[in-house]
N, C-alpha and C positions, 0 to 999 in steps of 0.2 A: 502171830497169838494176842500177838499187846494194839491193847484201843491206840489211836492216834495222838489223841496228847499225850498221847505217855511217850508211840514212839519219837518226838522231835525234839521231848527232851531226853533222851537214853542216849540220838544221833547227837545234840551237845555235846551232852555231858562225856562221850565218846569221844567228840571233837578234840575235845579240849584234852583230854586225857592223851591224846597222840600229838599235839596241839596243830593240830589240822584248823581246829579255831576260825581262825583268818583268811581261810581259805573252802569257806561250807559249799560255797553257791560256784566252784569252779567240777568240770569232768573231768573225771580222771586222766582223760589223758594232756589237762591242762598241768595237771602235775608233775614234777621231777620225780626220778624211779627212787627217792628214798620214802619223797614223798607219798609214792602211788604205794609199798610197804608198809612204810604205818597205814595207810586206808585199809592194806587189808587187814590187816589186824587189827586193828578194828571194830572193821565186819568178821572177826574168828569173836571176837567177844560181846559182838552183838546179839551175837548167841544166847550166852549166857552156859558154854557148855560145862560137862560135865570133867570133860578130857580135851586139853588141848596140845595136838601134837605142833611144832614148831621144828624147824629145816633152818635152823642159821637166820631170824627174824631179824638178823639185826645190823648182818652185815653192812649192806644197803645206805649206813645212817650212821652221819656225824657222830662222834663222838656224847659232845653232850646227848642230842638225842637218843640213844643208846644210851647213856645208865640212866633218862627218865624214864623210858621204853621198863626195864631192866627190874626199874623198881615198882612200876606199876603193877608189872608181869605178878615181879615175886608178893606187890600185895594181894595179888585178885587167890594166887595160889596160897599163899596161908588165909586167907577166911574157909580154907577147907571146903569150896566148895565144888570148887576144878583142881584136878592131880592136870600138871604139866610135862611135857616129855620134850627135852629141848639134843638134836642131835646139831655137834657140835665142834668144831677145832680150835675153840678159843680158850683156855685152861683156863683164865683168871674170871673170867666169863663164865663155866659149870662152877667152877671155884663155887664165886657167890652168888650166883643162883641157887646152886643145886642142894640137895639133904642128900645125893648118892649121885657119883660119877661113874657110870661102867664104863672101863677103856674098850677097846675093843684092836685084833691082833688083826692086821692082814694079811690075805692071800689067804686062804678065802676070809673073810670077816669072819669076826667069830667074839666070844666074853673075854679077855682077856684077863682084866678083874677090876674087881671094885670096891672102891672107895665110898664108907663112909664120909658125910661130913657134917658134923657135931660141930659146926660155927654158930657162935653166939648173935640169936638174933633179938633185936631187927637190929639189921646189915644198916655197915652205912659203906656208899665210894669210898670213903680214905680209910677212914678207922681199920675197917677190917679185911682190905687188903691190904696193909701195914699191920695184920697179927700174926702173931708167931705163930700159929696150927696154921692162917691159909701160905705163910710162907712155906713152911711144912710142905705139905701138901703141895704145892705146886710142886718143889721139888718131884718128892716122890712121883709128881702120875709122870714132871717133865720127866724122871730117870726110866719111868714104865713106859716114857712112847719112843724115847732112842735107842734101847732095849732092841725093843720090837724093829723099832727100821732096820736095824744089823741083822 
């Protein structure tokens, strides 16, 4: 539903966002697994969704690309037009990105505890992870997981 002229600009912007601008002329099969993952994220973002459901979307990415995309997804969510739900096993990523972390208990999976994340925004990859509240929440969430696995 977008005019062609706008589509080209939107695609270029999204490819730049996910770090694939230099690969715009390639077919998906010509991209690495991590690049394909980033392309899938760009495809989702192209739809301007009101809700974005993401199941470990950054798992196949290198650390630097992961951080860039974490910040981009957070920026998109902060516009207030898109709610993002992550399924994640990475404690630090969940705390960094989240406003709320819902920790599940195993066998069968069920809500175990809900953690409200009140870390200041805007968040920063380095200083947020060094914040005393971040470290406290990481410990509390880690302890919850340890208890649940026992």
